[in-house]
C-alpha positions as CSV (number, residue, x, y, z in Angstrom):
1,M,-0.4,-104.4,-53.4
2,A,-1.2,-102.8,-50.1
3,P,-4.4,-100.9,-49.9
4,R,-4.4,-97.1,-49.7
5,A,-4.8,-95.4,-46.5
6,N,-8.1,-93.8,-45.6
7,W,-6.5,-91.1,-43.5
8,K,-3.1,-90.0,-42.5
9,G,-2.3,-87.8,-39.6
10,F,-0.9,-87.9,-35.9
11,L,-1.8,-89.9,-32.8
12,R,-1.4,-87.9,-29.7
13,L,-1.4,-89.0,-25.9
14,S,-0.7,-85.8,-24.1
15,L,2.7,-84.7,-25.2
16,V,3.6,-88.0,-27.0
17,T,2.9,-87.7,-30.8
18,C,3.6,-90.0,-33.8
19,P,2.6,-89.9,-37.4
20,V,0.0,-92.7,-38.1
21,A,-2.0,-94.0,-41.1
22,L,-5.6,-95.5,-40.9
23,Y,-6.4,-98.5,-43.1
24,P,-9.7,-100.3,-43.6
25,A,-9.8,-103.6,-41.6
26,T,-12.6,-105.1,-43.8
27,S,-13.3,-105.5,-47.4
28,D,-16.4,-106.4,-49.6
29,T,-14.3,-106.6,-52.9
30,E,-14.1,-110.3,-52.7
31,K,-17.8,-110.7,-53.1
32,V,-19.5,-111.5,-56.3
33,S,-21.0,-108.3,-57.8
34,F,-23.2,-107.9,-61.0
35,N,-23.8,-105.3,-63.5
36,Q,-27.3,-104.5,-64.8
37,I,-27.7,-105.3,-68.5
38,N,-30.3,-105.0,-71.2
39,R,-31.9,-108.2,-71.7
40,K,-32.5,-107.6,-75.4
41,T,-29.1,-106.4,-76.4
42,G,-26.9,-107.6,-73.5
43,H,-25.5,-104.0,-73.1
44,R,-24.7,-102.6,-69.7
45,I,-27.3,-100.1,-68.3
46,K,-26.3,-96.5,-67.8
47,Y,-28.2,-94.3,-65.5
48,A,-28.8,-90.6,-66.2
49,K,-29.9,-87.8,-63.7
50,V,-33.0,-86.4,-64.9
51,D,-35.6,-83.6,-63.7
52,A,-38.4,-85.5,-62.1
53,D,-41.1,-83.1,-63.6
54,T,-39.6,-82.3,-67.1
55,G,-37.8,-85.7,-67.7
56,E,-34.8,-83.9,-69.1
57,E,-31.2,-84.8,-68.2
58,V,-29.6,-82.4,-65.8
59,A,-25.8,-81.4,-66.1
60,A,-23.7,-82.1,-63.2
61,E,-22.9,-78.4,-62.6
62,D,-26.6,-77.7,-62.3
63,I,-27.2,-80.2,-59.5
64,M,-27.1,-79.1,-55.9
65,K,-28.2,-80.4,-52.5
66,G,-31.7,-79.8,-50.9
67,Y,-33.3,-80.8,-47.6
68,K,-36.9,-81.7,-48.0
69,I,-39.2,-79.9,-45.6
70,D,-42.5,-80.4,-47.4
71,T,-44.0,-81.8,-50.6
72,D,-41.9,-80.4,-53.5
73,T,-40.3,-77.9,-51.0
74,Y,-36.6,-78.0,-50.4
75,I,-34.1,-75.8,-48.6
76,E,-31.3,-75.3,-51.1
77,V,-27.8,-75.8,-49.7
78,S,-24.8,-74.9,-52.0
79,K,-21.3,-76.6,-52.0
80,D,-19.8,-73.3,-50.7
81,E,-22.2,-73.2,-47.7
82,L,-21.4,-76.8,-46.9
83,D,-17.6,-76.1,-47.2
84,D,-18.1,-73.1,-44.8
85,I,-19.3,-75.3,-42.0
86,A,-17.2,-78.3,-42.7
87,L,-14.9,-79.2,-39.8
88,E,-11.2,-78.4,-40.4
89,S,-9.2,-81.6,-40.0
90,T,-6.7,-81.2,-37.5
91,R,-5.0,-84.4,-38.8
92,T,-4.7,-85.4,-35.2
93,I,-6.4,-88.2,-33.2
94,E,-6.2,-86.8,-29.7
95,I,-6.8,-89.5,-27.1
96,D,-9.4,-87.8,-24.7
97,E,-10.1,-90.6,-22.2
98,F,-9.7,-94.3,-21.4
99,V,-12.8,-96.5,-20.6
100,P,-13.3,-100.2,-20.0
101,K,-14.0,-102.1,-23.2
102,T,-17.1,-103.6,-21.6
103,D,-18.6,-100.0,-21.2
104,I,-19.0,-99.8,-25.1
105,D,-22.4,-101.1,-26.2
106,N,-21.9,-103.2,-29.2
107,R,-24.8,-101.1,-31.0
108,Y,-22.4,-98.2,-31.1
109,L,-19.7,-100.0,-33.1
110,I,-19.6,-99.0,-36.8
111,R,-16.5,-100.4,-38.6
112,P,-12.9,-101.4,-37.6
113,Y,-9.7,-99.9,-39.1
114,Y,-6.0,-100.7,-38.6
115,L,-3.8,-97.9,-37.2
116,V,-0.1,-98.1,-37.9
117,P,3.0,-95.9,-37.9
118,D,3.4,-93.9,-40.9
119,G,6.9,-94.0,-42.1
120,K,10.2,-94.9,-40.5
121,V,9.9,-92.4,-37.7
122,G,7.6,-92.3,-34.6
123,H,7.7,-96.1,-33.9
124,D,8.9,-95.7,-30.4
125,A,6.2,-93.1,-29.5
126,F,3.5,-95.4,-31.2
127,A,4.8,-98.4,-29.2
128,V,4.7,-96.3,-26.0
129,I,1.0,-95.3,-26.7
130,R,0.1,-98.8,-27.6
131,E,1.7,-100.5,-24.6
132,T,0.2,-97.9,-22.3
133,I,-3.2,-98.8,-23.6
134,R,-2.6,-102.5,-23.3
135,S,-1.2,-102.2,-19.8
136,M,-4.3,-100.4,-18.7
137,N,-6.6,-103.0,-20.2
138,K,-8.8,-100.3,-21.4
139,V,-9.9,-98.7,-24.7
140,A,-8.7,-95.2,-25.7
141,I,-11.4,-92.8,-27.0
142,G,-10.4,-90.2,-29.4
143,R,-11.8,-88.2,-32.3
144,L,-10.9,-87.8,-36.0
145,V,-12.3,-86.0,-39.0
146,L,-13.2,-88.1,-42.1
147,T,-14.9,-86.5,-45.1
148,N,-15.6,-83.3,-43.2
149,R,-17.4,-85.1,-40.4
150,E,-16.0,-85.7,-37.0
151,H,-16.1,-89.4,-35.8
152,I,-15.4,-90.8,-32.4
153,I,-12.9,-93.7,-32.6
154,A,-12.1,-96.3,-30.0
155,L,-8.5,-97.6,-29.9
156,E,-7.2,-100.9,-28.6
157,P,-4.0,-102.8,-29.1
158,L,-4.0,-105.5,-31.7
159,D,-0.7,-107.3,-32.1
160,K,2.0,-104.9,-33.0
161,G,-0.5,-102.3,-34.0
162,L,-3.8,-100.7,-33.1
163,M,-7.3,-101.3,-34.1
164,G,-9.6,-98.3,-34.2
165,T,-13.3,-98.7,-34.3
166,L,-15.6,-95.8,-35.4
167,L,-18.5,-95.4,-33.0
168,R,-21.8,-94.1,-33.5
169,Y,-23.3,-91.0,-31.7
170,P,-26.3,-91.6,-29.3
171,Y,-28.9,-90.1,-31.8
172,E,-27.9,-92.9,-34.4
173,V,-28.9,-95.8,-31.9
174,R,-32.5,-96.7,-31.6
175,S,-33.9,-97.5,-28.2
176,E,-35.0,-101.2,-27.8
177,K,-38.0,-100.4,-25.8
178,E,-40.2,-99.6,-28.6
179,Y,-39.4,-103.2,-30.0
180,F,-39.5,-105.1,-27.0
181,E,-42.6,-103.7,-25.1
182,D,-44.9,-106.4,-26.7
183,I,-42.9,-109.4,-25.8
184,Q,-44.7,-111.4,-23.4
185,D,-43.4,-112.3,-19.8
186,V,-43.4,-116.1,-19.7
187,K,-42.4,-118.4,-16.9
188,I,-39.8,-121.0,-17.8
189,T,-39.8,-124.2,-16.0
190,R,-36.4,-125.5,-14.5
191,D,-36.7,-128.7,-16.6
192,M,-37.1,-126.7,-19.9
193,L,-34.1,-124.6,-18.9
194,D,-32.0,-127.6,-18.0
195,L,-32.7,-129.3,-21.3
196,A,-31.9,-126.1,-23.2
197,K,-28.6,-125.9,-21.4
198,H,-27.7,-129.4,-22.5
199,I,-28.4,-128.5,-26.0
200,V,-26.2,-125.4,-25.7
201,E,-23.4,-127.6,-24.2
202,Q,-23.6,-130.0,-27.1
203,K,-23.1,-127.0,-29.5
204,S,-20.4,-125.2,-27.6
205,G,-17.0,-124.5,-29.1
206,S,-14.4,-121.9,-29.7
207,F,-15.0,-119.1,-32.2
208,D,-13.3,-119.8,-35.4
209,P,-14.2,-117.7,-38.4
210,D,-12.3,-120.0,-40.7
211,Q,-15.4,-122.5,-40.1
212,F,-17.8,-120.1,-41.4
213,E,-18.8,-120.5,-45.1
214,D,-20.7,-117.9,-47.2
215,R,-23.1,-120.4,-48.6
216,Y,-24.9,-117.8,-50.9
217,E,-21.6,-116.7,-52.2
218,S,-20.5,-120.2,-52.9
219,A,-23.9,-120.9,-54.7
220,L,-23.4,-117.7,-56.8
221,I,-20.0,-119.0,-58.0
222,E,-21.4,-122.4,-58.7
223,L,-24.1,-120.8,-60.7
224,I,-21.8,-118.7,-62.8
225,N,-19.5,-121.7,-63.4
226,Q,-22.5,-123.7,-64.7
227,K,-23.6,-121.0,-67.0
228,R,-20.1,-120.3,-68.3
229,N,-19.9,-124.1,-69.3
230,G,-23.4,-124.2,-70.6
231,L,-24.5,-126.7,-68.1
232,P,-28.3,-127.0,-67.2
233,I,-29.3,-125.4,-64.0
234,A,-31.1,-127.8,-61.5
235,A,-34.3,-126.6,-60.2
236,K,-34.2,-125.8,-56.4
237,A,-35.8,-128.4,-54.2
238,A,-38.6,-127.3,-52.0
239,P,-37.5,-126.8,-48.4
240,K,-38.3,-129.6,-46.0
241,S,-40.9,-128.5,-43.4
242,S,-40.1,-129.1,-39.8
243,G,-43.7,-129.3,-38.8
244,N,-45.5,-127.4,-36.1
245,V,-44.1,-127.5,-32.6
246,I,-47.1,-128.6,-30.4
247,N,-45.2,-129.4,-27.2
248,L,-42.2,-127.3,-26.2
249,M,-40.8,-129.9,-23.8
250,D,-41.1,-132.5,-26.5
251,A,-39.3,-130.3,-29.0
252,L,-36.4,-129.7,-26.5
253,K,-36.1,-133.4,-25.8
254,R,-36.0,-134.2,-29.5
255,S,-33.5,-131.5,-30.1
256,L,-31.1,-132.8,-27.4
257,A,-31.4,-136.4,-28.9
258,S,-30.4,-135.1,-32.3
259,E,-27.4,-133.3,-31.0
260,K,-26.0,-136.3,-29.1
261,Q,-23.5,-137.5,-31.7
262,P,-20.5,-139.7,-30.8
263,A,-17.2,-138.0,-31.0
264,P,-15.0,-138.9,-34.0
265,A,-12.2,-141.4,-33.4
266,A,-9.5,-138.9,-34.5
267,A,-10.9,-136.2,-32.1
268,K,-10.7,-138.8,-29.1
269,A,-7.2,-139.7,-30.0
270,T,-5.8,-136.2,-30.3
271,G,-7.9,-134.9,-27.4
272,K,-9.6,-132.2,-29.3
273,A,-12.9,-130.8,-28.7
274,K,-15.9,-132.9,-29.6
275,G,-17.6,-132.2,-32.8
276,K,-14.7,-129.9,-34.1
277,K,-15.1,-129.5,-37.8
278,P,-12.0,-129.6,-40.1
279,R,-10.5,-126.3,-41.1
280,K,-11.8,-125.1,-44.3
281,V,-9.4,-123.7,-46.8
282,A,-10.4,-120.3,-48.0
283,A,-10.3,-119.8,-51.8
284,G,-10.4,-116.7,-53.8
285,Q,-13.2,-116.3,-56.3
286,R,-11.0,-116.6,-59.4
287,E,-9.5,-119.8,-58.0
288,M,-13.1,-121.2,-57.8
289,L,-13.8,-120.4,-61.4
290,L,-13.7,-123.5,-63.9
291,P,-12.6,-123.4,-67.4
292,I,-15.4,-123.4,-70.0
293,S,-15.7,-126.7,-71.7
294,G,-16.5,-127.6,-75.3
295,S,-14.5,-126.8,-78.5
296,G,-17.3,-124.3,-79.8
297,Q,-16.7,-122.0,-76.8
298,R,-13.8,-119.7,-75.9
299,A,-11.8,-121.3,-73.2
300,A,-11.5,-119.4,-70.0
301,R,-7.9,-119.1,-68.7
302,Q,-7.6,-120.4,-65.1
303,E,-4.2,-119.2,-63.6
304,P,-2.9,-121.1,-60.6
305,K,-2.5,-119.3,-57.3
306,Q,-4.1,-116.2,-58.3
307,D,-4.7,-113.3,-55.9
308,P,-8.0,-113.8,-54.2
309,K,-8.4,-110.0,-53.9
310,Q,-8.8,-109.7,-57.7
311,G,-12.2,-111.3,-57.6
312,L,-14.7,-112.6,-60.0
313,K,-15.2,-109.3,-61.6
314,K,-11.6,-109.2,-63.0
315,A,-11.9,-112.7,-64.4
316,E,-12.1,-113.2,-68.1
317,K,-15.6,-112.1,-69.4
318,P,-17.9,-115.1,-69.8
319,A,-19.2,-116.1,-73.2
320,R,-22.6,-114.6,-73.9
321,A,-25.3,-117.3,-74.2
322,P,-26.8,-117.8,-77.7
323,A,-30.2,-116.3,-76.6
324,R,-28.4,-113.1,-75.7
325,S,-26.3,-112.7,-78.8
326,K,-27.0,-109.7,-81.1
327,K,-28.3,-109.9,-84.6
328,A,-26.1,-109.3,-87.6
329,G,-26.5,-105.9,-88.9
């Protein structure tokens, strides 16, 4: 099932306009998430909004926003006052200018979105805008209103669509000077730099996100599978110490020696880049769950080829450990 659009409106370049829809380009729903539960009962924790002084629960209609100006002093702002200053959404992304992509500092990037034609009309106008941006080899800068706030968005062609990246305002980006001013100015010898460059050459390759593994996520899934099956949890081994680096030149030489590995025969035969790792097959969380073993436990159903977007949280609820079971009565 396709995700819902975060925003729908129009994309305009001068007099050329087309209806578009904005979709999130990333998702965190695949990651393992936890609920907080009561250790004694195993019940889920519920949070209540209470008065900090009286400790009494406050009804939703009695809660308003306040800006803190001093200890226990707030400027109250009502919902109606916020609605009055909220920006009226024009439902239009007006392209204001075109800039080189290299002009956009990476610190200003927030999150990416996909921009596609909305409906069956306007595809020709969308294509004109997309190919104009592509032919200029630049990024289009526009503005849109999301949740009453105006955002700057940078648009660039991506395959048949457009990728829009929300940008931060200057006041949201911290200056690096206050962090870097205490870094010492050191002189690097040519020999050290040459050795470091050799190490970089040994590790060089093409960017392939399929080669990256979320090792913490994998460890979480393995932990849950072990607990579902009642298996003992092995104690984590102490990390190995690399020792103190006494001589920087010696450390560079040892690093270079450790990186010099012979190319695999298969890679040589096919002419592929040296040290290329095999492509990993991405598996959804539910596909990585294992059935619960043992006749005394409820078996967990494992369906083949399940949608990875459903995630662990929609899998069958694991059996509670004996120590967590509630007493009769």
